[in-house]
N, C-alpha and C positions, 0 to 999 in steps of 0.2 A: 503494499501500500503505498503511496506516495503522500507522505505527512510532512509538510514543512513547517507548520505553525498553526495559529489561531488561526478560524474563520468565524467572524463577527458580521452578523447581522443587523440591521436597525430595527428594535422592536418598534411596531406604529399601534396605536389605539384602534385605527379604522381605516385596515388595510381595503386598497381596490384592486388587490389581485392576491392571491393565494399561489405558490407554488410549494406542489407537492413532491418531492424527491424518495424516489425508492430505492432502498440499497439493499441487498441481498447477501450471505454466506460471508465471502472475504472480501468482497467488492474494491477492486484494486485502485481503481479509479476515481473512487469516491471521493477525496479530498482536491482532486483534479476539477470534479463537478461541482462542486460546493464554492470553490474559489472562483471559476468561470460566473457563477450566477452572483455569488458577491461583487463581482466587476462591473455589472451591468451600467451601463451609461443610461441612467433613466431617474426621473422625481417622483415616478409614481409610487406612492406608499404602497408597501408589497410585505407579505409575511412569509416566511419558509418551514413547511412540516416536513421534517425528516422522518420516514419509516423506515426501522430496521427490520426488516422482514429475517426472522430466523438468525440473526447475523452471528461470526463468529467472535468470540470473546475481545480479540484483538481488536477488532472492528469498533465493536461499544464501548471499550474501554478510551479507545482514542479520540470518538465521538464525546464521550463525556468530558475528558480533558480538554477539548481544543475547539469545540464549536460551542458560541454562544450565540442567542440571541434568537435560534431557532426553536420550536416546539418538536421533541424528539418522541417519538412514540416507538417501542420495542415489543415486536412480539416473540412471543417466546415458542411458537411454532411455524413452521412454515404453510404462510397464508396462499400461496399462489400468486402471481402479479395482479389479479384482478382483485383478490382478499386485500392486499396492502394497500392497492391505490383507493378500494373502499375507506378503507381503516383511516387513511391519511387525508382524503377527502372530508369523512365526518368530523376531523379535528379544525378544521378550515373555518374562515368566515366572510370571506370575501364572494363576490357575485361571478367575478370571474375567477377560474383555475386552471391553472398551468399544471400540467403533470412531466415529469422529465425523470430518465433512469439515470441511474450512477454513472454509468459507462459513458455519458454523453458528456463533452464540453459545448457549451454554447458561446456565439458570437457578444461581443458587448453591446451591440445594437438589437439583439435577437427579442428581447422581451418588448421594447418599445416598437419595434416592427410588427410582431404579434397583435399587440395592442392597438396600433395603426389599422392595421385590416380588421379586427373587431370594430371598431368605431367607425370607420368607414362601411361596413357591410352589418348592422344589425341583424340580418336575415340569418348571417354564418353561425351557427349553434357550435360548430365544431371545426378548429382550424390547426392545420397541421403545419408543421416544420421541415426545411427542407434538410434532407440527411445527407451526410457526408462522412466516407470512411476518416479515419483520424489523421491518415497522410493527406487528406485532401481531395481522393477521388470519389467521383460518385459511390453511394454506399450499395453493394451488391449482396442480396438476398443470397444467404446461404442455403445449402440442402435443409430443408425440414422447416424455413421460414413460413409464416403463414401467407398465402396469395395477396397481391396488391388489393385492400378490401375496398378501395374506390371504385375498381372495374366491378369486384363482386357485389358491391351497391347499386350497379347499376351506372356508373359514371364512367367518361362524361354523356351527355347526349342521352340520356334515359330519359323515359316518360314523366315528365315533371322536375326532372332535377336540372340543375344549371349546368352550362358547358365553362368549365374552369380552364383558360388557358395554361398550359405546363402541366406537369407531372401532377396526379391524382391520389399518389400513393400516401394515405395518410398513416404515418409509421406511430407506433405507441410509444417511441420514445421520447418525443418531445410535442406535445400539443395542447391547444387551449379549448376548452369547452365551458360553454355558459353555464351555471348554476341550477337555473331554471329546467334548461334539459336535462340535465344530470339526475336532479332530483324527481324530474317527471318519469323518468326511464329507470329510476331507481341502481343508477351507477353501472360499474361493469356487473355482466353475470360471472357468477364465481363458478358456474356449471363447467366452465372451460379451464379446467385445473390441470396443470399448474402455469401454463402459457401456451400460445398458439390460436386464433381465431377471437383472441379478446377483442381485439380493436375491431374486426372485421365485423364482428357480432355487433358491435355498437355503432358503426356505422350505418349497417343495415338498419338498425332499430331507429336511429336519428332519421334518417330518410322515410322509413315507416311511419313515424309520425310528425311528418310535413315539415322538417328540419332541412338545415342545409349543411354540406362539409367542401368545405374549401382548404386550399392549401396556401400557402403563403411562403415562395420560393426563395423572398430576398431575408426570410428567418429561417440563417443557418447554424445546425447544429454538427457537430464532429464526432462520430461515435466509435469507441473500441470495441472488437472484439475479446472479451475477456475470458473466452473458453472456461466459463465455469460449468456449463452443460454439455455432457456426452453428446456428441455428434447424433450415434445411433439411438440413443435415447430421447434425445430430442425432436428428431423424425418422426420416431413413433409417436409420440404423444400429438405433435401437430397431425399427424393422420387421423389419429384417435379424436382429436378434436374438429378435425376437416369433417369426417362422417357427421359427429354430431348436428354441426353448424347448417350442413348439406340438407340433412333431415328436416332439421325445425325451420329452415326459411326457404323451403323448394317452392311452395305456394307464393311467396312473395316475390323472390329474385329470378325465378325462370331460369334463363339460360346461365346467369350469374350462379346460380348453386349448381349447375353442374360442370362448370368451371373450377368451383371449390373441389367438388367433389375428386373431378380428376387430377387437381393437381395436389391435392391431397395423398389420393393414390400414388402418383409418382413420386412423390415424397419418401412414402414407406421403405424401408430398406429391405423389407421381406413378407411375407405375407402372416406375420405374428400380429397385425392390427386384428382385433374382434371384426366377424363381419357383421353387416348391418342389422340390428337389431339386437345384438346382445351385447352392448356397452351398458353398464349400469349406470342410472341417471340420478346421481346422489343429491340429496338436499344441499343447499349451501353450505353448511355445516361439515359436510362430511368432505374431509380434504384428503383422504385415500382412496383415491379412483380406482375403479376397476372391481372393487371387492366391498360388501356388505359388512359393514362394521358394528359388532355389540355398542350398544350404546348404554352411557351411563347417566343418571340425574341425581344432581347436586340440590339440594335444597337448604339454601341459606337466607340470612336476611336481606343480602344486596348481590349484585355481581361482585365479585372479588376483585379488590384494589388493593396495591401492595400499601400504598399511602393511608389506608382507614386505618390500618391497625386493628385491636379486637380480634384476630385470628385471622383477620383477612388475608393477611402475607401467605398463611399457612395455606389456604386455600388457593390460591393462585398456584404455587408449585404443586398442589396435588393435582389440579390441573393439568399442568405442564406434563407430572409424572404418567398419568392416565393417558394423554394424546401421544407423548415422544415418539411411540414407532408405529403409530395410524394403524393400529389394531383395534382403539376404543374411539368414540366418540362420546361428547360429553354436552349436555343440556343442563343449563343452570335454573332454576327456577326461583326468583327473589321474592320471599313471602313479607317482606317489611317494606323497603324502600325500593320504588322503580326510578328511573330516570330516563330521558333522551339519550343519553351518553352510553347505556346499558349496551345496545346492539354492539357498537364501535368496541367497547371496552369488551364485552366476552369474545368478538371475534378475535381481539389482539390476543387474547390466551390463547387460541384456538378452539372453541367453545360456541356454543349458539344461548340465547335468553329463550326459554319456554315461556309462549305467550300464555296468558289467561290464566285461570287457577287450577288448581292440582287436579279435581275432578275433572274438568274441558282436557287438562292435558292428558289424562289416562284413560279415558271414556273416547272423547272425541277427535283426538290429532291423527289416532293411526301409529303412532309412535310406541315402541315396544322395548323396554329397558331389561338389560340383563341384570342391574343392581341399581339400589337406591343409596344416596348417602346425604345424611341428615346432620347437619351442622346447630347445635344451640337449643336447650331445651325446650323453649316456647315455641320451637319449628316443630320438635318431636310432638310436642302434644296435640299441635295444630295438624299434623299430619299422619303420624303412624294408623289410626284406624281406617282412613282412606284408602293408605296403603295396603292394609292387608286385606281389606274388602273387595278392593278393585284389581290388585295385582297380586292375589296369592301364590304363595313360593318363590317370589322374586325377594333375593335377600336384602336387608334394610340394613346399613351401618351406621354406628352413631359415631359421628367426630366428634373427639374430646378435647375442645380448644381449650376449655379452663372448668373446673369443679366452680360452678356457681354460686352454692352453697356456701363452702368452703370461702369462698373470696367476700360475700356479705359476712359470713361468721367471725372472721379477722378486720372487716370494717367497724363491727360496733365499739370496740374501745376509742375509737376516733371522732364517733359522733358526739359532738357536746351537748344535742338536746335532747331530753327524755322522748318526745314522743318520737321523733326520728330514730332514734335507737330502737324502739318498741316496732318501727315499723320493719327496719331491716330484719331485725331478730325474726318477726313473721316471715318474711319473705325468703330468711334462710332456712326455716324450716319446710316451708313450701318447698323450696327448689331440693333440698336433701330428698324428700318424699320422690319429687319428679324424677331425681337421678339414680335412684335406688331403684324406681320400675324400668327406667330407661336398660338398667344392668341386666334386668330380668327380662324384658322383652329384646333387645337388640339381637338379631344374628351374629352381629360382631361388634365390639368398641374397639376404637382406635385412640390411646389415651396419648397424652402428648408427656408423659412422664411416669416413671415408675411408682411415685409417690401415689399418683393420682390413679395409674393401674391396679393398683392396691384396693382402692375403695370399690372399684368395679368388679373386679375378681370375689370382694368380700360377699357382694350383694347377687352375683351371677348366678343361675344354676350349671353354666356351662366356663368356669374361669379360663378356660383354655384360648376361649372365643375373645378373650381381652388381651390385646398385642399393644406393643407400644411404638411408636413412630417419632422420633425427638425432632424437631422441628429446626433441622440442620437443610442448611440451603445448598444445592448442586449448582455448580456453572458459576459461582460469584466471584470475582478476583477483586482484591485487595486494591484499594484507591491508590493512587501515586504519593510516594513518602515527603514528597517537597515540603518542608517546614515554612518556606516562606509564604506559600499560596493558603497557609492556613489559617484561620484566625477565629475567634469567638470559642464558644461550646454550643454544642446542639444538644437539643429534647427532641426525640422524635415521636410523637403521641398521633391518636385518633380520637375523635370526640364525639364517636356516634354514641357513646353509653352516657352521655349527658354529665350533669354538674356535679353527681355524686361518684363520679367515677374514679378508679385509683387514679389515673393521670391527673384529673381534676386536684385533687389530693395533693399528688405527688408535685405539682407544680406551686402550689400555694406554698406547701413546706418550705421548697427550694426559695423560693423567692422572697419569703419571708424570714426564712432562719438559717440559710445558708450563704445566697448572693451577697448581703453585708459583708460578711465575713470574707470571703473571697477579694470582693471589690476592695476592702480593704487593705489587703496583701496586693491584689495586682488593679489598680484603677483604671476603669474603663474597660473593663470585662464585660461581653453583651452574651446574653442567652438568646440563641434563634430556636423558636419553636413551630415544629411543622403542624400541619394537620388542618383543615376546612372546616370552617363554624365552629370554633369553640364557644362553649356557652357563657352567658353574660358573668359569672362568677369568675371565670378562667379571664375572658377580655378585660374585665377590671383591674388585671396586674400588669398590666402593659403601663411601662415607662421606658424612660431613654435606654434605660440596660435590657429590657425585655423586649424582643421584638416579633411578632408573630409573621411567619412568611408563609401560612398557609399551606394548600397543597401542594407540594413539587413535584414537579413533571419527571424529575429522575433523582432518586434517591442516592444514587451512585454521586452524581454532582454535589448534593448536600452532603455527603460522607466526606466529599475530597474538601469541600471547604473549611470545615470546623477541625480544630486541632483535638478537643476533646469532647465524647459524649457524656450526657449524666443520666441515670436511671435511678433517680430518687423515690420509688415507690414504695409507699410502707404498706401496704396491703395488697392482697389480691389471691393469686390461685394460679395454676399451671405455669408456663415459661413464659418471658417476656421476650417477646420476640424481636423487639427492640434492642436488647442485649445481645442476642444472638446475632443481629443485623450488623450491627456496630461491629463486634469482632470481626465478621467475613469478610467486611470492608476493611479492616486492618485499622481501627481510631481506637487509640486507647481509650478506655472507659471507666468511668464512678460509679458503682452502683451501689445500693443496699443489699443487705442479706436477701429481702423477698425480690430485687430486681435479678439477684443471680440464682434463683430458685429451681432445681430442676433442670438444670443445663449440665450437660455429661462433659466438663472438664477436664480434659488429660494434662494439660500446660500448667503447672504451679504458678498462681501469682498472676495469670492471664487476664483476670481482672481486678480490679481495685476494689475492694469491698469497704463500707464505712455505712454505720448507722446513726452517728452522732453530728448536731450540724456542724461542731467545731472540726470534729475529725472528717468529715466528708469535705467541707471547706478545705481544711488542711491539703488533702492529697489533690484535690482540684487545682488547687494555685500552685503546688509543684510541677503538674503538668503544664501547667499554663507558662510557666517562667523558666523553667531547667529544662533546656535543650536536651542535653544527655539524658534525662530522668526520662523526657518522652521517647528519645529515639531507644532506649533501654525497654522499655513498657511495650512498643511498637513490635520489639523483635518478639516478645513474648507473644503479644496478639498474633502477630503473623505465624509463628509456629501452632499455635491453637487452632487457627484457621486452616493450616496445610493439613492436620490431623484429623479435622473433621472433613475436608476435601479428600482424604484417603479413604472415606469410609464408603462403602456400597449404599449410597442415598436412591440413587434412580430404580426404577421399577417394582416399587414396594406396592403402589397401589394398584398397578394392573395385574401383578402377582394375586396380591388378596382378591380383587373381583372375580380373575379367573377361579381361583380355589371355592370360593364363595359358591359360584355357578357351577361347578362341578359337583360340589358337596349338595347342591339342591335339586341335581337330576336324579 
């Protein structure tokens, strides 16, 4: 990868254009692409959204360290070209959308040239660029490339379509589309997975909807051939998707469809492609084409998001594990909170959002599930009766994000008024009864620590069905070690649990009892707090020394910017994911005993633990001012992170599901 320094984009409040850059795997020319976009000679306010589609770790780390001002969306599963663009567009704001491949370098006047044609021809819904090879020669399609989508769609001169001078080959590597048409058509059709005929299909649908397609020959881009895809596989995929495109569009395109079919047939290297009618047509969430995949339903409060906390990062990694090898598909049913961003967020994880309520999903959708995973006690009580009645025999797994009754029991000593203490005590008793019932009813319980597993085993008729899966993340790389770029103290939090949550108490205790001692030793110390929508009692803690940064796009960027992480939690249960994350990202961390609870540490002193305000402040101040102490602690943290990375963390969930399905037969 050609990486020479930072790439900085100007952040704007109201962009006129959104540029979506799609990067995949090793992405060898990504920084050339981003540099050319950053060098545009334009005054048009624009935003850049970078989609990292199943990136190699080196690429993700380089982007985290060197790209500033762009919105970065990292998909942990290969979404294919269409899925990646759809996810990227869902994060944009402008009425005009420009899509660019990561192996393209654009000319300095390229953006303004495209925009000029869009302004001069408001009837044009889709505008392509002129594509040349990296050496300046006209771009030549390789064996296996999709056919010229302009001609397949009936250009030029087809009935009701404009005759456009010059080439009409609308390449998917650099084009402009109007949001109104994009949303009307629902974006790219992800059935053309992982690539091939995606743009052909979009051109055809634009024309079918009464729109127009043009090419701006003066908007020049140069494209490398990265060689990331085997030519034989590429030809096979394009042939397969060509058959699908021809079958779907034959009535609309007539002779153009025949051309698509014959071109795809010539591209096929052998007769290995399935004959017409044998291709499996998956749903948009089925990324593993050509096979019927078993589906897993996850029931949780919301679509998982690493920035939310409260067990959500654990479920993010569970979905990644389930979908990693393509054998399983995942649907997520959020029972508490839904938002317009759910579909894009789920798609970025390699999953789908299940529409409607549970009963409609199980009865009317036609979906069949191999297993169901339920997280949190209230979701269990809301769904278990319907699951047993409507899908008898399907294994139901309870994911123990935390023992909720234990968390409340530990909260009682910190409650200062009697009515609240009484309410918390009643809630703890009620939740203890529910969690004992879960232990008796669940086909399997996945506990977050050995300590919590003991509770479920004590209350389960089949203790062997209680297993432990510690929240250690695969594929997380430590942030860079540069001390010069690190400032401030970080507190990673989610606020969905509200004003009485352990995070709210932790921040209040730190702000009032610890931070003043730290600032006395280290003047100017600031605490940066993550998490969207903190409750009112938490927002009141804002001072010049405490800044709420909200939901962060990249936790890796946040961890790379802070010098020390704190986990001042005084009560709770389970494992504090923020502590595990900080260690994985290689940041020295000061935590309470509760903040360190349940984490399987191999390295002595990998975590600095203190439970008194003075002790906590003293240890934090040392790491803030003493570079030698910081570097020594960093080495301990890295040793622990390496020890975790050596553990076999992946394939836990697929193996569990397959074992339960076998046992249920």
